[in-house]
All heavy atoms as TSV, in Angstrom:
chain	resi	resn	atom	element	x	y	z
A	1	MET	N	N	-28.527	7.513	0.266
A	1	MET	CA	C	-27.410	7.891	-0.573
A	1	MET	C	C	-27.915	8.843	-1.654
A	1	MET	O	O	-28.761	8.494	-2.450
A	1	MET	CB	C	-26.805	6.634	-1.186
A	1	MET	CG	C	-25.725	6.910	-2.168
A	1	MET	SD	S	-24.864	5.416	-2.683
A	1	MET	CE	C	-25.797	5.025	-4.136
A	2	LYS	N	N	-27.405	10.044	-1.680
A	2	LYS	CA	C	-27.797	11.034	-2.676
A	2	LYS	C	C	-26.816	10.985	-3.842
A	2	LYS	O	O	-25.612	10.980	-3.628
A	2	LYS	CB	C	-27.804	12.419	-2.036
A	2	LYS	CG	C	-28.477	13.470	-2.877
A	2	LYS	CD	C	-28.639	14.749	-2.100
A	2	LYS	CE	C	-29.312	15.784	-2.956
A	2	LYS	NZ	N	-29.545	17.026	-2.260
A	3	PRO	N	N	-27.345	10.917	-5.088
A	3	PRO	CA	C	-26.438	10.843	-6.238
A	3	PRO	C	C	-25.677	12.139	-6.437
A	3	PRO	O	O	-26.042	13.182	-5.902
A	3	PRO	CB	C	-27.392	10.585	-7.409
A	3	PRO	CG	C	-28.677	11.157	-6.987
A	3	PRO	CD	C	-28.731	10.979	-5.489
A	4	VAL	N	N	-24.627	12.055	-7.234
A	4	VAL	CA	C	-23.804	13.227	-7.534
A	4	VAL	C	C	-24.635	14.304	-8.214
A	4	VAL	O	O	-24.537	15.475	-7.880
A	4	VAL	CB	C	-22.600	12.830	-8.427
A	4	VAL	CG1	C	-21.806	14.039	-8.838
A	4	VAL	CG2	C	-21.723	11.819	-7.694
A	5	ASN	N	N	-25.502	13.927	-9.139
A	5	ASN	CA	C	-26.323	14.885	-9.870
A	5	ASN	C	C	-27.566	15.224	-9.059
A	5	ASN	O	O	-28.571	14.518	-9.108
A	5	ASN	CB	C	-26.706	14.313	-11.234
A	5	ASN	CG	C	-27.468	15.298	-12.087
A	5	ASN	OD1	O	-28.055	16.248	-11.597
A	5	ASN	ND2	N	-27.468	15.060	-13.379
A	6	SER	N	N	-27.500	16.319	-8.306
A	6	SER	CA	C	-28.617	16.667	-7.426
A	6	SER	C	C	-29.859	17.084	-8.208
A	6	SER	O	O	-30.974	16.929	-7.714
A	6	SER	CB	C	-28.208	17.754	-6.436
A	6	SER	OG	O	-27.865	18.939	-7.118
A	7	ASN	N	N	-29.693	17.590	-9.429
A	7	ASN	CA	C	-30.862	17.939	-10.240
A	7	ASN	C	C	-31.666	16.691	-10.595
A	7	ASN	O	O	-32.896	16.701	-10.546
A	7	ASN	CB	C	-30.447	18.667	-11.521
A	7	ASN	CG	C	-29.928	20.062	-11.260
A	7	ASN	OD1	O	-30.291	20.701	-10.272
A	7	ASN	ND2	N	-29.068	20.541	-12.129
A	8	LEU	N	N	-30.976	15.623	-10.946
A	8	LEU	CA	C	-31.639	14.365	-11.254
A	8	LEU	C	C	-32.343	13.833	-10.011
A	8	LEU	O	O	-33.477	13.376	-10.079
A	8	LEU	CB	C	-30.629	13.337	-11.771
A	8	LEU	CG	C	-31.181	11.950	-12.083
A	8	LEU	CD1	C	-32.267	12.025	-13.156
A	8	LEU	CD2	C	-30.066	11.026	-12.512
A	9	TYR	N	N	-31.677	13.912	-8.879
A	9	TYR	CA	C	-32.268	13.458	-7.617
A	9	TYR	C	C	-33.549	14.229	-7.326
A	9	TYR	O	O	-34.577	13.626	-7.001
A	9	TYR	CB	C	-31.273	13.637	-6.465
A	9	TYR	CG	C	-31.862	13.330	-5.117
A	9	TYR	CD1	C	-32.007	12.022	-4.690
A	9	TYR	CD2	C	-32.282	14.356	-4.276
A	9	TYR	CE1	C	-32.553	11.731	-3.442
A	9	TYR	CE2	C	-32.835	14.076	-3.042
A	9	TYR	CZ	C	-32.966	12.763	-2.627
A	9	TYR	OH	O	-33.515	12.482	-1.410
A	10	GLU	N	N	-33.514	15.531	-7.451
A	10	GLU	CA	C	-34.697	16.361	-7.163
A	10	GLU	C	C	-35.840	16.048	-8.125
A	10	GLU	O	O	-37.000	15.983	-7.719
A	10	GLU	CB	C	-34.341	17.852	-7.215
A	10	GLU	CG	C	-33.439	18.297	-6.091
A	10	GLU	CD	C	-33.990	18.045	-4.694
A	10	GLU	OE1	O	-35.221	18.176	-4.485
A	10	GLU	OE2	O	-33.202	17.691	-3.812
A	11	GLU	N	N	-35.530	15.838	-9.391
A	11	GLU	CA	C	-36.557	15.503	-10.386
A	11	GLU	C	C	-37.190	14.156	-10.062
A	11	GLU	O	O	-38.410	14.005	-10.102
A	11	GLU	CB	C	-35.964	15.488	-11.796
A	11	GLU	CG	C	-36.969	15.176	-12.870
A	11	GLU	CD	C	-38.121	16.157	-12.962
A	11	GLU	OE1	O	-37.919	17.360	-12.709
A	11	GLU	OE2	O	-39.250	15.711	-13.268
A	12	ARG	N	N	-36.370	13.190	-9.749
A	12	ARG	CA	C	-36.900	11.872	-9.411
A	12	ARG	C	C	-37.709	11.920	-8.122
A	12	ARG	O	O	-38.735	11.263	-8.010
A	12	ARG	CB	C	-35.757	10.855	-9.286
A	12	ARG	CG	C	-35.184	10.463	-10.623
A	12	ARG	CD	C	-34.058	9.472	-10.472
A	12	ARG	NE	N	-33.660	8.983	-11.789
A	12	ARG	CZ	C	-33.292	7.740	-12.023
A	12	ARG	NH1	N	-33.257	6.852	-11.063
A	12	ARG	NH2	N	-32.949	7.377	-13.244
A	13	LYS	N	N	-37.263	12.692	-7.165
A	13	LYS	CA	C	-37.985	12.830	-5.904
A	13	LYS	C	C	-39.381	13.421	-6.153
A	13	LYS	O	O	-40.369	12.951	-5.592
A	13	LYS	CB	C	-37.190	13.703	-4.938
A	13	LYS	CG	C	-37.795	13.813	-3.560
A	13	LYS	CD	C	-36.863	14.592	-2.646
A	13	LYS	CE	C	-37.460	14.785	-1.299
A	13	LYS	NZ	N	-37.320	13.642	-0.415
A	14	LYS	N	N	-39.463	14.422	-7.019
A	14	LYS	CA	C	-40.763	15.023	-7.369
A	14	LYS	C	C	-41.672	13.994	-8.045
A	14	LYS	O	O	-42.869	13.947	-7.763
A	14	LYS	CB	C	-40.568	16.225	-8.295
A	14	LYS	CG	C	-40.018	17.442	-7.617
A	14	LYS	CD	C	-39.819	18.574	-8.609
A	14	LYS	CE	C	-39.100	19.746	-7.978
A	14	LYS	NZ	N	-38.829	20.816	-8.936
A	15	ARG	N	N	-41.109	13.193	-8.926
A	15	ARG	CA	C	-41.899	12.163	-9.610
A	15	ARG	C	C	-42.452	11.145	-8.615
A	15	ARG	O	O	-43.605	10.732	-8.713
A	15	ARG	CB	C	-41.051	11.447	-10.656
A	15	ARG	CG	C	-40.724	12.300	-11.859
A	15	ARG	CD	C	-39.869	11.541	-12.825
A	15	ARG	NE	N	-39.448	12.403	-13.925
A	15	ARG	CZ	C	-38.631	12.019	-14.884
A	15	ARG	NH1	N	-38.147	10.791	-14.891
A	15	ARG	NH2	N	-38.300	12.845	-15.832
A	16	VAL	N	N	-41.621	10.745	-7.673
A	16	VAL	CA	C	-42.054	9.782	-6.662
A	16	VAL	C	C	-43.161	10.392	-5.804
A	16	VAL	O	O	-44.188	9.750	-5.553
A	16	VAL	CB	C	-40.861	9.324	-5.785
A	16	VAL	CG1	C	-41.342	8.591	-4.541
A	16	VAL	CG2	C	-39.920	8.451	-6.607
A	17	GLU	N	N	-42.981	11.613	-5.362
A	17	GLU	CA	C	-43.995	12.272	-4.533
A	17	GLU	C	C	-45.319	12.374	-5.288
A	17	GLU	O	O	-46.386	12.130	-4.715
A	17	GLU	CB	C	-43.518	13.657	-4.104
A	17	GLU	CG	C	-42.408	13.607	-3.076
A	17	GLU	CD	C	-41.795	14.962	-2.785
A	17	GLU	OE1	O	-42.196	15.980	-3.398
A	17	GLU	OE2	O	-40.892	15.013	-1.930
A	18	PHE	N	N	-45.250	12.716	-6.563
A	18	PHE	CA	C	-46.463	12.827	-7.375
A	18	PHE	C	C	-47.169	11.478	-7.477
A	18	PHE	O	O	-48.386	11.381	-7.299
A	18	PHE	CB	C	-46.106	13.358	-8.771
A	18	PHE	CG	C	-47.294	13.531	-9.665
A	18	PHE	CD1	C	-48.173	14.587	-9.483
A	18	PHE	CD2	C	-47.535	12.634	-10.698
A	18	PHE	CE1	C	-49.275	14.741	-10.324
A	18	PHE	CE2	C	-48.629	12.779	-11.532
A	18	PHE	CZ	C	-49.505	13.841	-11.340
A	19	ALA	N	N	-46.408	10.424	-7.749
A	19	ALA	CA	C	-46.989	9.085	-7.887
A	19	ALA	C	C	-47.614	8.620	-6.574
A	19	ALA	O	O	-48.720	8.068	-6.561
A	19	ALA	CB	C	-45.926	8.096	-8.345
A	20	VAL	N	N	-46.941	8.862	-5.471
A	20	VAL	CA	C	-47.468	8.466	-4.164
A	20	VAL	C	C	-48.719	9.264	-3.835
A	20	VAL	O	O	-49.707	8.711	-3.328
A	20	VAL	CB	C	-46.386	8.623	-3.069
A	20	VAL	CG1	C	-46.973	8.442	-1.676
A	20	VAL	CG2	C	-45.250	7.630	-3.304
A	21	ASP	N	N	-48.715	10.543	-4.147
A	21	ASP	CA	C	-49.901	11.380	-3.916
A	21	ASP	C	C	-51.083	10.905	-4.757
A	21	ASP	O	O	-52.217	10.869	-4.270
A	21	ASP	CB	C	-49.603	12.848	-4.222
A	21	ASP	CG	C	-48.686	13.491	-3.195
A	21	ASP	OD1	O	-48.481	12.900	-2.111
A	21	ASP	OD2	O	-48.167	14.590	-3.477
A	22	LEU	N	N	-50.833	10.540	-6.005
A	22	LEU	CA	C	-51.916	10.027	-6.855
A	22	LEU	C	C	-52.501	8.739	-6.287
A	22	LEU	O	O	-53.719	8.558	-6.262
A	22	LEU	CB	C	-51.408	9.757	-8.272
A	22	LEU	CG	C	-51.404	10.919	-9.237
A	22	LEU	CD1	C	-50.850	10.466	-10.591
A	22	LEU	CD2	C	-52.773	11.497	-9.423
A	23	ALA	N	N	-51.634	7.867	-5.832
A	23	ALA	CA	C	-52.102	6.607	-5.242
A	23	ALA	C	C	-52.913	6.879	-3.977
A	23	ALA	O	O	-53.919	6.211	-3.720
A	23	ALA	CB	C	-50.925	5.696	-4.935
A	24	ALA	N	N	-52.504	7.870	-3.208
A	24	ALA	CA	C	-53.201	8.197	-1.962
A	24	ALA	C	C	-54.608	8.704	-2.222
A	24	ALA	O	O	-55.522	8.464	-1.419
A	24	ALA	CB	C	-52.407	9.231	-1.171
A	25	ILE	N	N	-54.814	9.359	-3.342
A	25	ILE	CA	C	-56.150	9.845	-3.692
A	25	ILE	C	C	-57.112	8.673	-3.780
A	25	ILE	O	O	-58.275	8.778	-3.391
A	25	ILE	CB	C	-56.113	10.630	-5.028
A	25	ILE	CG1	C	-55.399	11.960	-4.820
A	25	ILE	CG2	C	-57.523	10.845	-5.577
A	25	ILE	CD1	C	-55.123	12.725	-6.098
A	26	ASN	N	N	-56.622	7.544	-4.269
A	26	ASN	CA	C	-57.446	6.346	-4.395
A	26	ASN	C	C	-57.344	5.437	-3.171
A	26	ASN	O	O	-57.748	4.281	-3.224
A	26	ASN	CB	C	-57.044	5.567	-5.651
A	26	ASN	CG	C	-57.384	6.320	-6.910
A	26	ASN	OD1	O	-58.424	6.953	-6.985
A	26	ASN	ND2	N	-56.502	6.260	-7.893
A	27	GLY	N	N	-56.790	5.952	-2.103
A	27	GLY	CA	C	-56.684	5.182	-0.871
A	27	GLY	C	C	-55.483	4.267	-0.804
A	27	GLY	O	O	-55.370	3.453	0.100
A	28	GLY	N	N	-54.581	4.385	-1.758
A	28	GLY	CA	C	-53.405	3.525	-1.790
A	28	GLY	C	C	-52.262	4.085	-0.970
A	28	GLY	O	O	-52.170	5.295	-0.738
A	29	LYS	N	N	-51.425	3.195	-0.506
A	29	LYS	CA	C	-50.239	3.585	0.249
A	29	LYS	C	C	-49.142	2.579	-0.106
A	29	LYS	O	O	-49.383	1.375	-0.089
A	29	LYS	CB	C	-50.533	3.535	1.741
A	29	LYS	CG	C	-49.381	3.923	2.610
A	29	LYS	CD	C	-49.759	3.876	4.083
A	29	LYS	CE	C	-48.535	4.187	4.928
A	29	LYS	NZ	N	-48.805	4.017	6.350
A	30	PRO	N	N	-47.931	3.052	-0.451
A	30	PRO	CA	C	-46.875	2.117	-0.823
A	30	PRO	C	C	-46.450	1.246	0.363
A	30	PRO	O	O	-46.391	1.712	1.496
A	30	PRO	CB	C	-45.729	3.003	-1.287
A	30	PRO	CG	C	-46.035	4.368	-0.806
A	30	PRO	CD	C	-47.495	4.437	-0.538
A	31	THR	N	N	-46.181	0.000	0.065
A	31	THR	CA	C	-45.679	-0.911	1.078
A	31	THR	C	C	-44.228	-0.548	1.393
A	31	THR	O	O	-43.600	0.238	0.676
A	31	THR	CB	C	-45.716	-2.365	0.571
A	31	THR	OG1	O	-44.842	-2.465	-0.566
A	31	THR	CG2	C	-47.135	-2.790	0.197
A	32	VAL	N	N	-43.700	-1.139	2.429
A	32	VAL	CA	C	-42.295	-0.922	2.772
A	32	VAL	C	C	-41.405	-1.353	1.604
A	32	VAL	O	O	-40.445	-0.663	1.254
A	32	VAL	CB	C	-41.922	-1.679	4.067
A	32	VAL	CG1	C	-40.425	-1.638	4.326
A	32	VAL	CG2	C	-42.685	-1.108	5.249
A	33	TYR	N	N	-41.760	-2.476	0.978
A	33	TYR	CA	C	-41.007	-2.969	-0.182
A	33	TYR	C	C	-40.982	-1.914	-1.288
A	33	TYR	O	O	-39.924	-1.585	-1.833
A	33	TYR	CB	C	-41.631	-4.268	-0.688
A	33	TYR	CG	C	-40.982	-4.812	-1.938
A	33	TYR	CD1	C	-39.775	-5.492	-1.868
A	33	TYR	CD2	C	-41.578	-4.646	-3.186
A	33	TYR	CE1	C	-39.167	-5.994	-3.011
A	33	TYR	CE2	C	-40.982	-5.147	-4.326
A	33	TYR	CZ	C	-39.778	-5.814	-4.236
A	33	TYR	OH	O	-39.186	-6.303	-5.370
A	34	THR	N	N	-42.153	-1.375	-1.603
A	34	THR	CA	C	-42.250	-0.372	-2.666
A	34	THR	C	C	-41.545	0.919	-2.269
A	34	THR	O	O	-40.885	1.543	-3.102
A	34	THR	CB	C	-43.723	-0.110	-3.025
A	34	THR	OG1	O	-44.333	-1.351	-3.383
A	34	THR	CG2	C	-43.846	0.858	-4.183
A	35	GLN	N	N	-41.655	1.320	-1.023
A	35	GLN	CA	C	-40.956	2.524	-0.554
A	35	GLN	C	C	-39.447	2.371	-0.744
A	35	GLN	O	O	-38.786	3.321	-1.185
A	35	GLN	CB	C	-41.266	2.788	0.917
A	35	GLN	CG	C	-42.665	3.282	1.157
A	35	GLN	CD	C	-42.989	3.391	2.649
A	35	GLN	OE1	O	-42.225	2.949	3.506
A	35	GLN	NE2	N	-44.134	3.968	2.953
A	36	ASN	N	N	-38.932	1.184	-0.455
A	36	ASN	CA	C	-37.497	0.937	-0.642
A	36	ASN	C	C	-37.109	1.047	-2.112
A	36	ASN	O	O	-36.074	1.628	-2.443
A	36	ASN	CB	C	-37.100	-0.430	-0.085
A	36	ASN	CG	C	-37.104	-0.457	1.421
A	36	ASN	OD1	O	-36.917	0.561	2.077
A	36	ASN	ND2	N	-37.329	-1.626	1.983
A	37	LEU	N	N	-37.945	0.494	-2.985
A	37	LEU	CA	C	-37.683	0.610	-4.419
A	37	LEU	C	C	-37.699	2.078	-4.858
A	37	LEU	O	O	-36.843	2.512	-5.631
A	37	LEU	CB	C	-38.727	-0.158	-5.220
A	37	LEU	CG	C	-38.666	-1.677	-5.169
A	37	LEU	CD1	C	-39.883	-2.273	-5.867
A	37	LEU	CD2	C	-37.381	-2.191	-5.797
A	38	LEU	N	N	-38.665	2.831	-4.364
A	38	LEU	CA	C	-38.773	4.244	-4.736
A	38	LEU	C	C	-37.564	5.037	-4.257
A	38	LEU	O	O	-37.087	5.932	-4.964
A	38	LEU	CB	C	-40.075	4.838	-4.196
A	38	LEU	CG	C	-41.346	4.274	-4.822
A	38	LEU	CD1	C	-42.584	4.808	-4.100
A	38	LEU	CD2	C	-41.414	4.567	-6.307
A	39	GLU	N	N	-37.063	4.708	-3.090
A	39	GLU	CA	C	-35.850	5.371	-2.595
A	39	GLU	C	C	-34.661	5.054	-3.490
A	39	GLU	O	O	-33.846	5.932	-3.790
A	39	GLU	CB	C	-35.567	4.956	-1.153
A	39	GLU	CG	C	-36.539	5.557	-0.163
A	39	GLU	CD	C	-36.372	5.008	1.248
A	39	GLU	OE1	O	-35.363	4.308	1.519
A	39	GLU	OE2	O	-37.248	5.287	2.075
A	40	GLN	N	N	-34.573	3.797	-3.931
A	40	GLN	CA	C	-33.491	3.417	-4.841
A	40	GLN	C	C	-33.619	4.153	-6.172
A	40	GLN	O	O	-32.613	4.546	-6.777
A	40	GLN	CB	C	-33.502	1.913	-5.077
A	40	GLN	CG	C	-33.095	1.105	-3.871
A	40	GLN	CD	C	-33.211	-0.384	-4.136
A	40	GLN	OE1	O	-32.758	-0.866	-5.174
A	40	GLN	NE2	N	-33.823	-1.101	-3.216
A	41	TYR	N	N	-34.844	4.357	-6.621
A	41	TYR	CA	C	-35.070	5.112	-7.856
A	41	TYR	C	C	-34.632	6.558	-7.671
A	41	TYR	O	O	-33.950	7.124	-8.526
A	41	TYR	CB	C	-36.551	5.042	-8.246
A	41	TYR	CG	C	-36.902	5.993	-9.352
A	41	TYR	CD1	C	-36.495	5.753	-10.665
A	41	TYR	CD2	C	-37.615	7.161	-9.091
A	41	TYR	CE1	C	-36.800	6.645	-11.682
A	41	TYR	CE2	C	-37.925	8.050	-10.101
A	41	TYR	CZ	C	-37.508	7.796	-11.396
A	41	TYR	OH	O	-37.807	8.695	-12.387
A	42	GLU	N	N	-35.025	7.161	-6.553
A	42	GLU	CA	C	-34.667	8.564	-6.290
A	42	GLU	C	C	-33.160	8.773	-6.341
A	42	GLU	O	O	-32.687	9.784	-6.862
A	42	GLU	CB	C	-35.178	9.010	-4.917
A	42	GLU	CG	C	-36.655	9.254	-4.857
A	42	GLU	CD	C	-37.124	9.665	-3.464
A	42	GLU	OE1	O	-36.298	9.743	-2.524
A	42	GLU	OE2	O	-38.327	9.906	-3.313
A	43	THR	N	N	-32.416	7.841	-5.791
A	43	THR	CA	C	-30.967	7.997	-5.724
A	43	THR	C	C	-30.247	7.538	-6.988
A	43	THR	O	O	-29.025	7.612	-7.065
A	43	THR	CB	C	-30.386	7.235	-4.508
A	43	THR	OG1	O	-30.703	5.854	-4.633
A	43	THR	CG2	C	-30.908	7.803	-3.208
A	44	GLY	N	N	-31.017	7.050	-7.955
A	44	GLY	CA	C	-30.417	6.662	-9.225
A	44	GLY	C	C	-29.848	5.264	-9.242
A	44	GLY	O	O	-29.161	4.887	-10.189
A	45	GLU	N	N	-30.124	4.479	-8.204
A	45	GLU	CA	C	-29.607	3.109	-8.154
A	45	GLU	C	C	-30.329	2.204	-9.145
A	45	GLU	O	O	-29.736	1.247	-9.651
A	45	GLU	CB	C	-29.752	2.539	-6.747
A	45	GLU	CG	C	-28.932	3.277	-5.716
A	45	GLU	CD	C	-29.229	2.811	-4.312
A	45	GLU	OE1	O	-29.103	1.592	-4.049
A	45	GLU	OE2	O	-29.595	3.652	-3.480
A	46	ILE	N	N	-31.616	2.487	-9.400
A	46	ILE	CA	C	-32.403	1.703	-10.350
A	46	ILE	C	C	-33.241	2.651	-11.200
A	46	ILE	O	O	-33.450	3.809	-10.837
A	46	ILE	CB	C	-33.307	0.659	-9.647
A	46	ILE	CG1	C	-34.315	1.333	-8.710
A	46	ILE	CG2	C	-32.468	-0.373	-8.908
A	46	ILE	CD1	C	-35.301	0.360	-8.057
A	47	THR	N	N	-33.726	2.147	-12.314
A	47	THR	CA	C	-34.543	2.948	-13.221
A	47	THR	C	C	-36.027	2.772	-12.898
A	47	THR	O	O	-36.407	1.858	-12.153
A	47	THR	CB	C	-34.325	2.508	-14.678
A	47	THR	OG1	O	-34.813	1.163	-14.826
A	47	THR	CG2	C	-32.858	2.597	-15.084
A	48	ALA	N	N	-36.846	3.614	-13.491
A	48	ALA	CA	C	-38.295	3.496	-13.326
A	48	ALA	C	C	-38.782	2.148	-13.855
A	48	ALA	O	O	-39.661	1.516	-13.257
A	48	ALA	CB	C	-39.008	4.644	-14.034
A	49	SER	N	N	-38.205	1.689	-14.943
A	49	SER	CA	C	-38.574	0.389	-15.498
A	49	SER	C	C	-38.252	-0.738	-14.526
A	49	SER	O	O	-39.022	-1.700	-14.402
A	49	SER	CB	C	-37.844	0.140	-16.818
A	49	SER	OG	O	-38.258	1.065	-17.786
A	50	GLN	N	N	-37.149	-0.616	-13.847
A	50	GLN	CA	C	-36.778	-1.634	-12.868
A	50	GLN	C	C	-37.730	-1.623	-11.670
A	50	GLN	O	O	-38.051	-2.680	-11.133
A	50	GLN	CB	C	-35.334	-1.441	-12.417
A	50	GLN	CG	C	-34.331	-1.785	-13.492
A	50	GLN	CD	C	-32.922	-1.386	-13.125
A	50	GLN	OE1	O	-32.674	-0.267	-12.681
A	50	GLN	NE2	N	-31.981	-2.309	-13.311
A	51	VAL	N	N	-38.162	-0.450	-11.262
A	51	VAL	CA	C	-39.153	-0.350	-10.180
A	51	VAL	C	C	-40.430	-1.060	-10.607
A	51	VAL	O	O	-40.965	-1.909	-9.883
A	51	VAL	CB	C	-39.469	1.119	-9.809
A	51	VAL	CG1	C	-40.648	1.198	-8.842
A	51	VAL	CG2	C	-38.255	1.823	-9.239
A	52	LYS	N	N	-40.886	-0.729	-11.791
A	52	LYS	CA	C	-42.119	-1.329	-12.303
A	52	LYS	C	C	-42.009	-2.845	-12.374
A	52	LYS	O	O	-42.908	-3.565	-11.920
A	52	LYS	CB	C	-42.427	-0.756	-13.686
A	52	LYS	CG	C	-43.676	-1.300	-14.312
A	52	LYS	CD	C	-43.914	-0.696	-15.686
A	52	LYS	CE	C	-45.129	-1.292	-16.349
A	52	LYS	NZ	N	-45.350	-0.728	-17.690
A	53	GLN	N	N	-40.921	-3.338	-12.927
A	53	GLN	CA	C	-40.733	-4.777	-13.071
A	53	GLN	C	C	-40.682	-5.473	-11.715
A	53	GLN	O	O	-41.279	-6.531	-11.525
A	53	GLN	CB	C	-39.458	-5.077	-13.865
A	53	GLN	CG	C	-39.304	-6.541	-14.203
A	53	GLN	CD	C	-40.418	-7.084	-15.070
A	53	GLN	OE1	O	-40.911	-6.409	-15.959
A	53	GLN	NE2	N	-40.834	-8.303	-14.809
A	54	ALA	N	N	-39.980	-4.872	-10.751
A	54	ALA	CA	C	-39.884	-5.469	-9.428
A	54	ALA	C	C	-41.248	-5.536	-8.734
A	54	ALA	O	O	-41.588	-6.546	-8.108
A	54	ALA	CB	C	-38.892	-4.677	-8.570
A	55	VAL	N	N	-42.046	-4.486	-8.888
A	55	VAL	CA	C	-43.374	-4.471	-8.279
A	55	VAL	C	C	-44.269	-5.522	-8.936
A	55	VAL	O	O	-44.977	-6.264	-8.246
A	55	VAL	CB	C	-44.010	-3.062	-8.372
A	55	VAL	CG1	C	-45.483	-3.076	-8.002
A	55	VAL	CG2	C	-43.254	-2.079	-7.486
A	56	ILE	N	N	-44.218	-5.595	-10.248
A	56	ILE	CA	C	-45.015	-6.593	-10.970
A	56	ILE	C	C	-44.644	-8.004	-10.523
A	56	ILE	O	O	-45.504	-8.822	-10.219
A	56	ILE	CB	C	-44.864	-6.435	-12.504
A	56	ILE	CG1	C	-45.562	-5.170	-12.965
A	56	ILE	CG2	C	-45.385	-7.667	-13.239
A	56	ILE	CD1	C	-45.274	-4.773	-14.405
A	57	GLU	N	N	-43.343	-8.270	-10.467
A	57	GLU	CA	C	-42.891	-9.603	-10.059
A	57	GLU	C	C	-43.295	-9.932	-8.618
A	57	GLU	O	O	-43.684	-11.050	-8.325
A	57	GLU	CB	C	-41.381	-9.714	-10.230
A	57	GLU	CG	C	-40.948	-9.789	-11.672
A	57	GLU	CD	C	-39.446	-9.814	-11.860
A	57	GLU	OE1	O	-38.698	-9.962	-10.852
A	57	GLU	OE2	O	-38.996	-9.673	-13.005
A	58	LYS	N	N	-43.209	-8.953	-7.750
A	58	LYS	CA	C	-43.519	-9.181	-6.323
A	58	LYS	C	C	-44.999	-9.422	-6.103
A	58	LYS	O	O	-45.397	-10.298	-5.315
A	58	LYS	CB	C	-43.055	-7.971	-5.510
A	58	LYS	CG	C	-43.485	-7.943	-4.070
A	58	LYS	CD	C	-42.551	-8.699	-3.190
A	58	LYS	CE	C	-42.930	-8.484	-1.739
A	58	LYS	NZ	N	-42.217	-9.382	-0.863
A	59	TYR	N	N	-45.855	-8.649	-6.772
A	59	TYR	CA	C	-47.276	-8.658	-6.428
A	59	TYR	C	C	-48.182	-9.407	-7.418
A	59	TYR	O	O	-49.384	-9.431	-7.237
A	59	TYR	CB	C	-47.771	-7.235	-6.226
A	59	TYR	CG	C	-47.084	-6.583	-5.040
A	59	TYR	CD1	C	-46.139	-5.584	-5.219
A	59	TYR	CD2	C	-47.352	-7.017	-3.757
A	59	TYR	CE1	C	-45.499	-5.005	-4.136
A	59	TYR	CE2	C	-46.712	-6.452	-2.664
A	59	TYR	CZ	C	-45.789	-5.454	-2.865
A	59	TYR	OH	O	-45.153	-4.900	-1.786
A	60	THR	N	N	-47.597	-10.041	-8.423
A	60	THR	CA	C	-48.438	-10.819	-9.335
A	60	THR	C	C	-48.138	-12.317	-9.257
A	60	THR	O	O	-48.508	-13.065	-10.136
A	60	THR	CB	C	-48.283	-10.333	-10.798
A	60	THR	OG1	O	-46.923	-10.461	-11.198
A	60	THR	CG2	C	-48.764	-8.928	-10.969
A	61	LYS	N	N	-47.499	-12.719	-8.204
A	61	LYS	CA	C	-47.182	-14.144	-8.011
A	61	LYS	C	C	-48.392	-14.870	-7.481
A	61	LYS	O	O	-49.195	-14.413	-6.772
A	61	LYS	CB	C	-46.029	-14.310	-7.047
A	61	LYS	CG	C	-44.727	-13.857	-7.663
A	61	LYS	CD	C	-43.597	-14.093	-6.696
A	61	LYS	CE	C	-42.286	-13.665	-7.332
A	61	LYS	NZ	N	-41.168	-13.827	-6.475
């Protein structure tokens, strides 16, 4: 689902690509769970803070 504001979508998409590329430099790869969160962030369904909180809750149990 692409948000109405395509400029926001493109900016968020660039941020996600940058973050994933940085993680890949260190050998990291997002899980399916994290990829789904990142897609929700790109489309504006959730905020960056919500992504962070969800990842922390999922992987620090």
